[in-house]
PDB file as gemmi writes it, atoms N, CA and C in Angstrom:
CRYST1    1.000    1.000    1.000  90.00  90.00  90.00 P 1                      
ATOM      1  N   UNK A   1     -42.604  78.297  10.439  1.00  0.00           N  
ATOM      2  CA  UNK A   1     -43.298  79.964  10.507  1.00  0.00           C  
ATOM      3  C   UNK A   1     -42.346  80.699  11.561  1.00  0.00           C  
ATOM      4  N   UNK A   2     -41.735  81.825  11.332  1.00  0.00           N  
ATOM      5  CA  UNK A   2     -40.384  82.303  11.592  1.00  0.00           C  
ATOM      6  C   UNK A   2     -41.292  83.706  12.464  1.00  0.00           C  
ATOM      7  N   UNK A   3     -40.490  83.790  13.481  1.00  0.00           N  
ATOM      8  CA  UNK A   3     -41.017  84.594  14.561  1.00  0.00           C  
ATOM      9  C   UNK A   3     -40.277  85.978  14.102  1.00  0.00           C  
ATOM     10  N   UNK A   4     -40.607  87.049  14.115  1.00  0.00           N  
ATOM     11  CA  UNK A   4     -39.701  88.239  13.539  1.00  0.00           C  
ATOM     12  C   UNK A   4     -39.745  89.294  15.132  1.00  0.00           C  
ATOM     13  N   UNK A   5     -38.283  89.641  15.107  1.00  0.00           N  
ATOM     14  CA  UNK A   5     -37.705  90.043  16.164  1.00  0.00           C  
ATOM     15  C   UNK A   5     -38.589  91.845  16.479  1.00  0.00           C  
ATOM     16  N   UNK A   6     -38.654  91.676  17.678  1.00  0.00           N  
ATOM     17  CA  UNK A   6     -38.961  93.518  17.467  1.00  0.00           C  
ATOM     18  C   UNK A   6     -37.859  94.343  17.793  1.00  0.00           C  
ATOM     19  N   UNK A   7     -37.729  95.345  17.401  1.00  0.00           N  
ATOM     20  CA  UNK A   7     -36.932  96.513  17.079  1.00  0.00           C  
ATOM     21  C   UNK A   7     -36.275  96.574  18.511  1.00  0.00           C  
ATOM     22  N   UNK A   8     -36.853  96.741  19.536  1.00  0.00           N  
ATOM     23  CA  UNK A   8     -36.653  96.871  20.839  1.00  0.00           C  
ATOM     24  C   UNK A   8     -35.702  95.819  21.597  1.00  0.00           C  
ATOM     25  N   UNK A   9     -35.840  94.650  20.973  1.00  0.00           N  
ATOM     26  CA  UNK A   9     -35.190  93.507  21.360  1.00  0.00           C  
ATOM     27  C   UNK A   9     -33.515  93.635  20.799  1.00  0.00           C  
ATOM     28  N   UNK A  10     -33.430  94.422  19.404  1.00  0.00           N  
ATOM     29  CA  UNK A  10     -32.159  94.462  19.433  1.00  0.00           C  
ATOM     30  C   UNK A  10     -31.163  95.214  20.381  1.00  0.00           C  
ATOM     31  N   UNK A  11     -30.139  94.717  20.251  1.00  0.00           N  
ATOM     32  CA  UNK A  11     -28.820  95.224  21.178  1.00  0.00           C  
ATOM     33  C   UNK A  11     -28.946  97.171  20.864  1.00  0.00           C  
ATOM     34  N   UNK A  12     -28.508  97.777  21.855  1.00  0.00           N  
ATOM     35  CA  UNK A  12     -28.786  99.197  21.882  1.00  0.00           C  
ATOM     36  C   UNK A  12     -27.122  99.524  21.159  1.00  0.00           C  
ATOM     37  N   UNK A  13     -26.607 100.317  20.547  1.00  0.00           N  
ATOM     38  CA  UNK A  13     -25.331 100.544  19.875  1.00  0.00           C  
ATOM     39  C   UNK A  13     -25.059 102.217  19.961  1.00  0.00           C  
ATOM     40  N   UNK A  14     -23.722 102.032  20.219  1.00  0.00           N  
ATOM     41  CA  UNK A  14     -23.354 103.509  20.673  1.00  0.00           C  
ATOM     42  C   UNK A  14     -22.127 103.743  20.115  1.00  0.00           C  
ATOM     43  N   UNK A  15     -22.024 104.841  19.253  1.00  0.00           N  
ATOM     44  CA  UNK A  15     -20.874 105.598  18.303  1.00  0.00           C  
ATOM     45  C   UNK A  15     -19.387 105.396  18.867  1.00  0.00           C  
ATOM     46  N   UNK A  16     -18.509 106.165  18.284  1.00  0.00           N  
ATOM     47  CA  UNK A  16     -17.142 106.127  18.776  1.00  0.00           C  
ATOM     48  C   UNK A  16     -17.294 107.318  20.158  1.00  0.00           C  
ATOM     49  N   UNK A  17     -17.994 108.442  19.604  1.00  0.00           N  
ATOM     50  CA  UNK A  17     -18.234 109.524  20.338  1.00  0.00           C  
ATOM     51  C   UNK A  17     -18.742 109.143  22.204  1.00  0.00           C  
ATOM     52  N   UNK A  18     -19.989 108.099  21.881  1.00  0.00           N  
ATOM     53  CA  UNK A  18     -20.214 107.997  22.961  1.00  0.00           C  
ATOM     54  C   UNK A  18     -19.469 107.526  23.947  1.00  0.00           C  
ATOM     55  N   UNK A  19     -18.890 106.288  23.450  1.00  0.00           N  
ATOM     56  CA  UNK A  19     -17.664 105.397  24.280  1.00  0.00           C  
ATOM     57  C   UNK A  19     -17.177 106.197  24.320  1.00  0.00           C  
ATOM     58  N   UNK A  20     -16.208 107.293  23.777  1.00  0.00           N  
ATOM     59  CA  UNK A  20     -14.929 107.966  24.428  1.00  0.00           C  
ATOM     60  C   UNK A  20     -15.845 108.842  25.357  1.00  0.00           C  
ATOM     61  N   UNK A  21     -16.724 109.466  25.501  1.00  0.00           N  
ATOM     62  CA  UNK A  21     -17.496 110.087  26.228  1.00  0.00           C  
ATOM     63  C   UNK A  21     -17.739 109.408  28.374  1.00  0.00           C  
ATOM     64  N   UNK A  22     -18.060 108.494  27.771  1.00  0.00           N  
ATOM     65  CA  UNK A  22     -18.499 107.250  29.029  1.00  0.00           C  
ATOM     66  C   UNK A  22     -16.964 107.075  29.816  1.00  0.00           C  
ATOM     67  N   UNK A  23     -15.719 106.661  28.642  1.00  0.00           N  
ATOM     68  CA  UNK A  23     -14.625 106.145  29.136  1.00  0.00           C  
ATOM     69  C   UNK A  23     -13.654 107.506  29.269  1.00  0.00           C  
ATOM     70  N   UNK A  24     -14.078 108.717  29.685  1.00  0.00           N  
ATOM     71  CA  UNK A  24     -13.489 109.896  29.696  1.00  0.00           C  
ATOM     72  C   UNK A  24     -11.939 110.020  28.791  1.00  0.00           C  
ATOM     73  N   UNK A  25     -12.109 109.644  27.279  1.00  0.00           N  
ATOM     74  CA  UNK A  25     -10.822 109.506  26.413  1.00  0.00           C  
ATOM     75  C   UNK A  25     -11.500 110.382  25.182  1.00  0.00           C  
ATOM     76  N   UNK A  26     -10.658 110.100  24.175  1.00  0.00           N  
ATOM     77  CA  UNK A  26     -11.175 111.410  22.907  1.00  0.00           C  
ATOM     78  C   UNK A  26     -11.602 109.869  21.746  1.00  0.00           C  
ATOM     79  N   UNK A  27     -12.387 110.755  21.065  1.00  0.00           N  
ATOM     80  CA  UNK A  27     -13.052 109.891  20.154  1.00  0.00           C  
ATOM     81  C   UNK A  27     -12.097 108.865  19.269  1.00  0.00           C  
ATOM     82  N   UNK A  28     -10.817 110.233  18.909  1.00  0.00           N  
ATOM     83  CA  UNK A  28      -9.738 109.280  18.321  1.00  0.00           C  
ATOM     84  C   UNK A  28      -9.176 107.751  18.559  1.00  0.00           C  
ATOM     85  N   UNK A  29      -8.949 107.841  20.063  1.00  0.00           N  
ATOM     86  CA  UNK A  29      -8.417 107.325  20.597  1.00  0.00           C  
ATOM     87  C   UNK A  29      -8.919 105.947  20.731  1.00  0.00           C  
ATOM     88  N   UNK A  30     -10.663 106.112  20.846  1.00  0.00           N  
ATOM     89  CA  UNK A  30     -11.395 104.852  20.671  1.00  0.00           C  
ATOM     90  C   UNK A  30     -11.427 104.278  19.189  1.00  0.00           C  
ATOM     91  N   UNK A  31     -11.597 105.132  17.986  1.00  0.00           N  
ATOM     92  CA  UNK A  31     -11.587 105.011  16.965  1.00  0.00           C  
ATOM     93  C   UNK A  31      -9.946 104.045  16.340  1.00  0.00           C  
ATOM     94  N   UNK A  32      -8.491 104.720  17.262  1.00  0.00           N  
ATOM     95  CA  UNK A  32      -7.918 103.877  16.692  1.00  0.00           C  
ATOM     96  C   UNK A  32      -7.571 102.467  17.282  1.00  0.00           C  
ATOM     97  N   UNK A  33      -8.079 102.082  18.360  1.00  0.00           N  
ATOM     98  CA  UNK A  33      -7.912 101.410  19.160  1.00  0.00           C  
ATOM     99  C   UNK A  33      -8.921  99.578  18.435  1.00  0.00           C  
ATOM    100  N   UNK A  34     -10.044 100.453  17.884  1.00  0.00           N  
ATOM    101  CA  UNK A  34     -10.609  99.392  17.271  1.00  0.00           C  
ATOM    102  C   UNK A  34     -10.485  99.168  15.909  1.00  0.00           C  
ATOM    103  N   UNK A  35      -9.672 100.456  15.061  1.00  0.00           N  
ATOM    104  CA  UNK A  35      -8.750 100.064  13.787  1.00  0.00           C  
ATOM    105  C   UNK A  35      -7.856  99.105  14.097  1.00  0.00           C  
ATOM    106  N   UNK A  36      -7.083  99.223  14.815  1.00  0.00           N  
ATOM    107  CA  UNK A  36      -5.514  98.386  15.239  1.00  0.00           C  
ATOM    108  C   UNK A  36      -6.267  97.069  15.865  1.00  0.00           C  
ATOM    109  N   UNK A  37      -7.462  96.344  15.974  1.00  0.00           N  
ATOM    110  CA  UNK A  37      -7.716  95.063  16.707  1.00  0.00           C  
ATOM    111  C   UNK A  37      -8.085  95.132  17.972  1.00  0.00           C  
ATOM    112  N   UNK A  38      -7.490  96.291  18.967  1.00  0.00           N  
ATOM    113  CA  UNK A  38      -7.463  96.415  20.537  1.00  0.00           C  
ATOM    114  C   UNK A  38      -8.655  96.384  20.996  1.00  0.00           C  
ATOM    115  N   UNK A  39      -9.496  96.700  20.745  1.00  0.00           N  
ATOM    116  CA  UNK A  39     -10.923  96.763  21.505  1.00  0.00           C  
ATOM    117  C   UNK A  39     -11.797  95.911  20.444  1.00  0.00           C  
ATOM    118  N   UNK A  40     -13.165  95.168  20.987  1.00  0.00           N  
ATOM    119  CA  UNK A  40     -14.267  94.332  20.292  1.00  0.00           C  
ATOM    120  C   UNK A  40     -15.223  95.886  19.796  1.00  0.00           C  
ATOM    121  N   UNK A  41     -15.456  95.695  18.519  1.00  0.00           N  
ATOM    122  CA  UNK A  41     -16.497  96.265  17.957  1.00  0.00           C  
ATOM    123  C   UNK A  41     -17.219  96.037  16.781  1.00  0.00           C  
ATOM    124  N   UNK A  42     -18.393  96.590  16.556  1.00  0.00           N  
ATOM    125  CA  UNK A  42     -19.088  96.382  15.241  1.00  0.00           C  
ATOM    126  C   UNK A  42     -18.865  97.053  14.351  1.00  0.00           C  
ATOM    127  N   UNK A  43     -18.813  96.906  12.781  1.00  0.00           N  
ATOM    128  CA  UNK A  43     -19.218  97.766  12.099  1.00  0.00           C  
ATOM    129  C   UNK A  43     -19.817  97.563  10.882  1.00  0.00           C  
ATOM    130  N   UNK A  44     -21.213  98.194  11.262  1.00  0.00           N  
ATOM    131  CA  UNK A  44     -22.445  98.104  10.375  1.00  0.00           C  
ATOM    132  C   UNK A  44     -22.291  98.962   9.722  1.00  0.00           C  
ATOM    133  N   UNK A  45     -22.591  99.238   8.486  1.00  0.00           N  
ATOM    134  CA  UNK A  45     -22.653 100.368   7.749  1.00  0.00           C  
ATOM    135  C   UNK A  45     -20.885 101.373   7.666  1.00  0.00           C  
ATOM    136  N   UNK A  46     -20.305 100.551   7.802  1.00  0.00           N  
ATOM    137  CA  UNK A  46     -18.832 101.342   7.720  1.00  0.00           C  
ATOM    138  C   UNK A  46     -17.942 102.223   9.033  1.00  0.00           C  
ATOM    139  N   UNK A  47     -19.052 102.760   9.855  1.00  0.00           N  
ATOM    140  CA  UNK A  47     -18.825 103.000  10.674  1.00  0.00           C  
ATOM    141  C   UNK A  47     -18.749 102.218  12.292  1.00  0.00           C  
ATOM    142  N   UNK A  48     -17.651 102.872  13.349  1.00  0.00           N  
ATOM    143  CA  UNK A  48     -17.433 101.585  14.584  1.00  0.00           C  
ATOM    144  C   UNK A  48     -18.522 101.957  15.414  1.00  0.00           C  
ATOM    145  N   UNK A  49     -19.423 101.080  15.692  1.00  0.00           N  
ATOM    146  CA  UNK A  49     -20.535 101.007  16.873  1.00  0.00           C  
ATOM    147  C   UNK A  49     -20.205  99.986  18.014  1.00  0.00           C  
ATOM    148  N   UNK A  50     -20.578  99.933  19.467  1.00  0.00           N  
ATOM    149  CA  UNK A  50     -20.004  99.342  20.264  1.00  0.00           C  
ATOM    150  C   UNK A  50     -21.417  98.946  21.137  1.00  0.00           C  
ATOM    151  N   UNK A  51     -21.435  97.592  21.736  1.00  0.00           N  
ATOM    152  CA  UNK A  51     -22.778  97.585  22.743  1.00  0.00           C  
ATOM    153  C   UNK A  51     -22.253  97.596  24.116  1.00  0.00           C  
ATOM    154  N   UNK A  52     -23.210  97.517  24.833  1.00  0.00           N  
ATOM    155  CA  UNK A  52     -22.935  97.917  26.501  1.00  0.00           C  
ATOM    156  C   UNK A  52     -21.787  96.468  26.590  1.00  0.00           C  
ATOM    157  N   UNK A  53     -21.970  95.714  26.208  1.00  0.00           N  
ATOM    158  CA  UNK A  53     -21.115  94.237  26.248  1.00  0.00           C  
ATOM    159  C   UNK A  53     -19.274  94.592  25.772  1.00  0.00           C  
ATOM    160  N   UNK A  54     -19.371  95.776  24.864  1.00  0.00           N  
ATOM    161  CA  UNK A  54     -18.132  95.505  24.298  1.00  0.00           C  
ATOM    162  C   UNK A  54     -17.273  97.004  25.390  1.00  0.00           C  
ATOM    163  N   UNK A  55     -18.644  97.778  25.556  1.00  0.00           N  
ATOM    164  CA  UNK A  55     -17.850  99.099  26.673  1.00  0.00           C  
ATOM    165  C   UNK A  55     -17.041  98.284  27.784  1.00  0.00           C  
ATOM    166  N   UNK A  56     -18.057  97.175  28.267  1.00  0.00           N  
ATOM    167  CA  UNK A  56     -17.878  96.428  29.655  1.00  0.00           C  
ATOM    168  C   UNK A  56     -16.442  95.630  29.328  1.00  0.00           C  
ATOM    169  N   UNK A  57     -16.297  95.058  28.261  1.00  0.00           N  
ATOM    170  CA  UNK A  57     -15.092  94.152  27.820  1.00  0.00           C  
ATOM    171  C   UNK A  57     -13.821  95.224  27.674  1.00  0.00           C  
ATOM    172  N   UNK A  58     -13.957  96.372  27.243  1.00  0.00           N  
ATOM    173  CA  UNK A  58     -12.712  97.444  26.821  1.00  0.00           C  
ATOM    174  C   UNK A  58     -12.343  97.887  28.079  1.00  0.00           C  
ATOM    175  N   UNK A  59     -13.111  98.326  29.199  1.00  0.00           N  
ATOM    176  CA  UNK A  59     -12.895  98.580  30.652  1.00  0.00           C  
ATOM    177  C   UNK A  59     -12.279  97.887  31.247  1.00  0.00           C  
ATOM    178  N   UNK A  60     -12.394  96.193  30.910  1.00  0.00           N  
ATOM    179  CA  UNK A  60     -11.724  94.814  31.796  1.00  0.00           C  
ATOM    180  C   UNK A  60     -10.455  94.502  30.837  1.00  0.00           C  
ATOM    181  N   UNK A  61     -10.226  94.879  29.557  1.00  0.00           N  
ATOM    182  CA  UNK A  61      -8.898  94.847  28.633  1.00  0.00           C  
ATOM    183  C   UNK A  61      -7.687  95.974  29.706  1.00  0.00           C  
ATOM    184  N   UNK A  62      -8.166  97.424  29.945  1.00  0.00           N  
ATOM    185  CA  UNK A  62      -7.499  98.086  30.250  1.00  0.00           C  
ATOM    186  C   UNK A  62      -7.722  98.413  31.931  1.00  0.00           C  
ATOM    187  N   UNK A  63      -7.579  97.354  32.403  1.00  0.00           N  
ATOM    188  CA  UNK A  63      -7.880  97.165  33.931  1.00  0.00           C  
ATOM    189  C   UNK A  63      -6.478  96.980  34.241  1.00  0.00           C  
ATOM    190  N   UNK A  64      -6.548  97.484  35.630  1.00  0.00           N  
ATOM    191  CA  UNK A  64      -4.974  97.779  35.846  1.00  0.00           C  
ATOM    192  C   UNK A  64      -5.005  96.741  37.319  1.00  0.00           C  
ATOM    193  N   UNK A  65      -4.739  96.141  37.609  1.00  0.00           N  
ATOM    194  CA  UNK A  65      -5.191  95.267  39.276  1.00  0.00           C  
ATOM    195  C   UNK A  65      -3.558  95.733  40.090  1.00  0.00           C  
ATOM    196  N   UNK A  66      -3.722  95.399  41.368  1.00  0.00           N  
ATOM    197  CA  UNK A  66      -2.420  95.456  42.147  1.00  0.00           C  
ATOM    198  C   UNK A  66      -1.514  93.934  41.843  1.00  0.00           C  
ATOM    199  N   UNK A  67      -0.292  93.913  41.894  1.00  0.00           N  
ATOM    200  CA  UNK A  67       0.671  92.933  41.875  1.00  0.00           C  
ATOM    201  C   UNK A  67       0.068  91.725  43.273  1.00  0.00           C  
ATOM    202  N   UNK A  68       0.716  90.624  43.241  1.00  0.00           N  
ATOM    203  CA  UNK A  68       0.374  89.354  44.258  1.00  0.00           C  
ATOM    204  C   UNK A  68       1.154  89.636  45.328  1.00  0.00           C  
ATOM    205  N   UNK A  69       2.523  90.151  44.940  1.00  0.00           N  
ATOM    206  CA  UNK A  69       3.549  90.962  45.985  1.00  0.00           C  
ATOM    207  C   UNK A  69       3.995  92.355  46.300  1.00  0.00           C  
ATOM    208  N   UNK A  70       2.812  92.784  46.584  1.00  0.00           N  
ATOM    209  CA  UNK A  70       3.306  94.093  46.648  1.00  0.00           C  
ATOM    210  C   UNK A  70       4.264  94.329  47.533  1.00  0.00           C  
ATOM    211  N   UNK A  71       4.343  94.248  48.488  1.00  0.00           N  
ATOM    212  CA  UNK A  71       4.813  94.619  49.548  1.00  0.00           C  
ATOM    213  C   UNK A  71       6.851  93.868  49.233  1.00  0.00           C  
ATOM    214  N   UNK A  72       6.998  93.490  48.246  1.00  0.00           N  
ATOM    215  CA  UNK A  72       8.813  92.857  47.921  1.00  0.00           C  
ATOM    216  C   UNK A  72       8.782  93.907  46.908  1.00  0.00           C  
ATOM    217  N   UNK A  73       7.840  94.373  46.198  1.00  0.00           N  
ATOM    218  CA  UNK A  73       7.811  95.367  45.160  1.00  0.00           C  
ATOM    219  C   UNK A  73       9.018  96.437  45.658  1.00  0.00           C  
ATOM    220  N   UNK A  74      10.143  97.077  44.700  1.00  0.00           N  
ATOM    221  CA  UNK A  74      11.093  97.940  44.831  1.00  0.00           C  
ATOM    222  C   UNK A  74      10.456  99.290  44.711  1.00  0.00           C  
ATOM    223  N   UNK A  75      10.797 100.793  45.597  1.00  0.00           N  
ATOM    224  CA  UNK A  75      10.297 101.802  45.281  1.00  0.00           C  
ATOM    225  C   UNK A  75      11.008 101.961  43.767  1.00  0.00           C  
ATOM    226  N   UNK A  76      10.288 103.286  43.170  1.00  0.00           N  
ATOM    227  CA  UNK A  76      10.798 103.457  41.880  1.00  0.00           C  
ATOM    228  C   UNK A  76      11.905 104.234  42.419  1.00  0.00           C  
ATOM    229  N   UNK A  77      12.195 105.458  43.294  1.00  0.00           N  
ATOM    230  CA  UNK A  77      13.019 105.518  43.562  1.00  0.00           C  
ATOM    231  C   UNK A  77      14.782 104.950  43.847  1.00  0.00           C  
ATOM    232  N   UNK A  78      14.213 103.513  44.508  1.00  0.00           N  
ATOM    233  CA  UNK A  78      15.513 102.892  44.768  1.00  0.00           C  
ATOM    234  C   UNK A  78      15.833 101.739  43.889  1.00  0.00           C  
ATOM    235  N   UNK A  79      15.002 101.616  42.601  1.00  0.00           N  
ATOM    236  CA  UNK A  79      15.368 100.709  41.694  1.00  0.00           C  
ATOM    237  C   UNK A  79      16.709 101.121  40.991  1.00  0.00           C  
ATOM    238  N   UNK A  80      17.173  99.964  40.626  1.00  0.00           N  
ATOM    239  CA  UNK A  80      18.188 100.203  39.923  1.00  0.00           C  
ATOM    240  C   UNK A  80      18.602 100.709  38.169  1.00  0.00           C  
ATOM    241  N   UNK A  81      19.427 101.535  38.153  1.00  0.00           N  
ATOM    242  CA  UNK A  81      19.161 102.191  37.239  1.00  0.00           C  
ATOM    243  C   UNK A  81      20.302 101.880  36.061  1.00  0.00           C  
ATOM    244  N   UNK A  82      19.739 101.795  34.628  1.00  0.00           N  
ATOM    245  CA  UNK A  82      20.660 101.152  33.651  1.00  0.00           C  
ATOM    246  C   UNK A  82      21.882 102.004  33.413  1.00  0.00           C  
ATOM    247  N   UNK A  83      22.998 102.088  33.206  1.00  0.00           N  
ATOM    248  CA  UNK A  83      23.813 102.819  32.816  1.00  0.00           C  
ATOM    249  C   UNK A  83      24.186 102.332  31.392  1.00  0.00           C  
ATOM    250  N   UNK A  84      24.122 103.813  30.638  1.00  0.00           N  
ATOM    251  CA  UNK A  84      24.427 103.580  29.345  1.00  0.00           C  
ATOM    252  C   UNK A  84      25.845 102.761  28.506  1.00  0.00           C  
ATOM    253  N   UNK A  85      25.858 102.025  27.771  1.00  0.00           N  
ATOM    254  CA  UNK A  85      27.125 101.007  27.477  1.00  0.00           C  
ATOM    255  C   UNK A  85      27.899 102.076  26.768  1.00  0.00           C  
ATOM    256  N   UNK A  86      29.109 102.161  27.458  1.00  0.00           N  
ATOM    257  CA  UNK A  86      30.505 102.903  26.415  1.00  0.00           C  
ATOM    258  C   UNK A  86      31.347 101.754  25.820  1.00  0.00           C  
ATOM    259  N   UNK A  87      31.093 102.352  24.465  1.00  0.00           N  
ATOM    260  CA  UNK A  87      32.307 101.685  23.605  1.00  0.00           C  
ATOM    261  C   UNK A  87      32.519 102.966  22.716  1.00  0.00           C  
ATOM    262  N   UNK A  88      33.522 102.557  22.374  1.00  0.00           N  
ATOM    263  CA  UNK A  88      34.746 103.364  21.368  1.00  0.00           C  
ATOM    264  C   UNK A  88      34.471 103.170  20.279  1.00  0.00           C  
ATOM    265  N   UNK A  89      33.487 104.411  19.662  1.00  0.00           N  
ATOM    266  CA  UNK A  89      33.371 104.198  18.292  1.00  0.00           C  
ATOM    267  C   UNK A  89      33.661 105.528  17.429  1.00  0.00           C  
ATOM    268  N   UNK A  90      34.471 105.254  16.052  1.00  0.00           N  
ATOM    269  CA  UNK A  90      34.630 105.972  15.383  1.00  0.00           C  
ATOM    270  C   UNK A  90      34.076 106.878  14.861  1.00  0.00           C  
ATOM    271  N   UNK A  91      33.968 108.202  14.592  1.00  0.00           N  
ATOM    272  CA  UNK A  91      32.917 109.168  14.497  1.00  0.00           C  
ATOM    273  C   UNK A  91      33.440 109.539  12.972  1.00  0.00           C  
ATOM    274  N   UNK A  92      32.673 109.429  12.183  1.00  0.00           N  
ATOM    275  CA  UNK A  92      32.561 110.253  10.737  1.00  0.00           C  
ATOM    276  C   UNK A  92      32.060 111.475  10.412  1.00  0.00           C  
ATOM    277  N   UNK A  93      32.833 112.845  10.210  1.00  0.00           N  
ATOM    278  CA  UNK A  93      31.669 113.638  10.171  1.00  0.00           C  
ATOM    279  C   UNK A  93      30.903 113.397   8.546  1.00  0.00           C  
ATOM    280  N   UNK A  94      29.729 114.128   8.446  1.00  0.00           N  
ATOM    281  CA  UNK A  94      29.326 113.946   7.085  1.00  0.00           C  
ATOM    282  C   UNK A  94      29.078 115.455   6.596  1.00  0.00           C  
ATOM    283  N   UNK A  95      29.244 115.589   5.148  1.00  0.00           N  
ATOM    284  CA  UNK A  95      29.091 116.701   4.456  1.00  0.00           C  
ATOM    285  C   UNK A  95      27.256 116.818   3.660  1.00  0.00           C  
ATOM    286  N   UNK A  96      26.593 117.964   3.694  1.00  0.00           N  
ATOM    287  CA  UNK A  96      25.647 117.838   3.175  1.00  0.00           C  
ATOM    288  C   UNK A  96      25.502 118.142   1.337  1.00  0.00           C  
ATOM    289  N   UNK A  97      25.356 117.000   0.948  1.00  0.00           N  
ATOM    290  CA  UNK A  97      25.174 117.197  -0.814  1.00  0.00           C  
ATOM    291  C   UNK A  97      24.756 118.835  -1.287  1.00  0.00           C  
ATOM    292  N   UNK A  98      25.392 119.320  -1.921  1.00  0.00           N  
ATOM    293  CA  UNK A  98      24.766 120.871  -2.536  1.00  0.00           C  
ATOM    294  C   UNK A  98      23.111 120.155  -3.304  1.00  0.00           C  
ATOM    295  N   UNK A  99      22.470 121.339  -2.740  1.00  0.00           N  
ATOM    296  CA  UNK A  99      21.126 121.220  -3.826  1.00  0.00           C  
ATOM    297  C   UNK A  99      21.188 120.774  -5.417  1.00  0.00           C  
ATOM    298  N   UNK A 100      20.095 120.478  -5.385  1.00  0.00           N  
ATOM    299  CA  UNK A 100      19.789 120.356  -7.161  1.00  0.00           C  
ATOM    300  C   UNK A 100      19.945 121.478  -7.762  1.00  0.00           C  
ATOM    301  N   UNK A 101      19.277 122.676  -7.564  1.00  0.00           N  
ATOM    302  CA  UNK A 101      18.941 123.867  -8.587  1.00  0.00           C  
ATOM    303  C   UNK A 101      20.521 123.876  -8.113  1.00  0.00           C  
ATOM    304  N   UNK A 102      21.559 124.299  -7.277  1.00  0.00           N  
ATOM    305  CA  UNK A 102      23.114 124.628  -7.104  1.00  0.00           C  
ATOM    306  C   UNK A 102      23.474 123.642  -8.595  1.00  0.00           C  
ATOM    307  N   UNK A 103      23.470 122.712  -8.368  1.00  0.00           N  
ATOM    308  CA  UNK A 103      23.931 121.616  -9.360  1.00  0.00           C  
ATOM    309  C   UNK A 103      23.931 122.111 -10.216  1.00  0.00           C  
ATOM    310  N   UNK A 104      22.318 122.158 -10.464  1.00  0.00           N  
ATOM    311  CA  UNK A 104      22.000 122.409 -11.896  1.00  0.00           C  
ATOM    312  C   UNK A 104      22.497 123.619 -12.634  1.00  0.00           C  
ATOM    313  N   UNK A 105      22.570 124.702 -12.008  1.00  0.00           N  
ATOM    314  CA  UNK A 105      22.946 125.718 -12.123  1.00  0.00           C  
ATOM    315  C   UNK A 105      24.624 126.156 -12.414  1.00  0.00           C  
ATOM    316  N   UNK A 106      25.510 125.046 -11.721  1.00  0.00           N  
ATOM    317  CA  UNK A 106      26.652 124.950 -11.929  1.00  0.00           C  
ATOM    318  C   UNK A 106      26.901 124.171 -13.301  1.00  0.00           C  
ATOM    319  N   UNK A 107      26.322 123.314 -13.760  1.00  0.00           N  
ATOM    320  CA  UNK A 107      26.728 122.770 -14.974  1.00  0.00           C  
ATOM    321  C   UNK A 107      26.447 123.538 -16.027  1.00  0.00           C  
ATOM    322  N   UNK A 108      24.966 124.240 -16.170  1.00  0.00           N  
ATOM    323  CA  UNK A 108      24.860 125.008 -17.247  1.00  0.00           C  
ATOM    324  C   UNK A 108      25.953 126.096 -17.581  1.00  0.00           C  
ATOM    325  N   UNK A 109      26.625 126.834 -16.388  1.00  0.00           N  
ATOM    326  CA  UNK A 109      26.975 127.891 -16.398  1.00  0.00           C  
ATOM    327  C   UNK A 109      28.611 127.627 -17.127  1.00  0.00           C  
ATOM    328  N   UNK A 110      29.078 126.280 -16.331  1.00  0.00           N  
ATOM    329  CA  UNK A 110      30.344 125.495 -17.133  1.00  0.00           C  
ATOM    330  C   UNK A 110      30.480 125.166 -18.707  1.00  0.00           C  
ATOM    331  N   UNK A 111      28.719 124.615 -19.267  1.00  0.00           N  
ATOM    332  CA  UNK A 111      29.132 124.405 -20.269  1.00  0.00           C  
ATOM    333  C   UNK A 111      29.033 125.930 -21.337  1.00  0.00           C  
ATOM    334  N   UNK A 112      28.651 126.528 -21.180  1.00  0.00           N  
ATOM    335  CA  UNK A 112      28.216 127.820 -21.544  1.00  0.00           C  
ATOM    336  C   UNK A 112      29.809 128.668 -22.123  1.00  0.00           C  
TER     337      UNK A 112                                                      
END                                                                             
């Protein structure tokens, strides 16, 4: 005999707009990350839905932690900069094609 689960026992599902508001980002960003498979989601009925566990995992995914050797890090202002590679390249000048309408008009006037 099966025991029916109460509706209150089901997990609360949040919309992309709810998650965006909680994370203080755009709804588009939430949907785009879900579409690309970068964040967890469920998609019942064709729309992105998120549980509280999903939101917690999204927060963990995008969390930044300090590095272990933060004292050895070089400040950005003193970091060495890359120099652009300088190589001798021959330059070819390009010429635009005549638009199709202009070419079509020329061929009719030449044929007449």
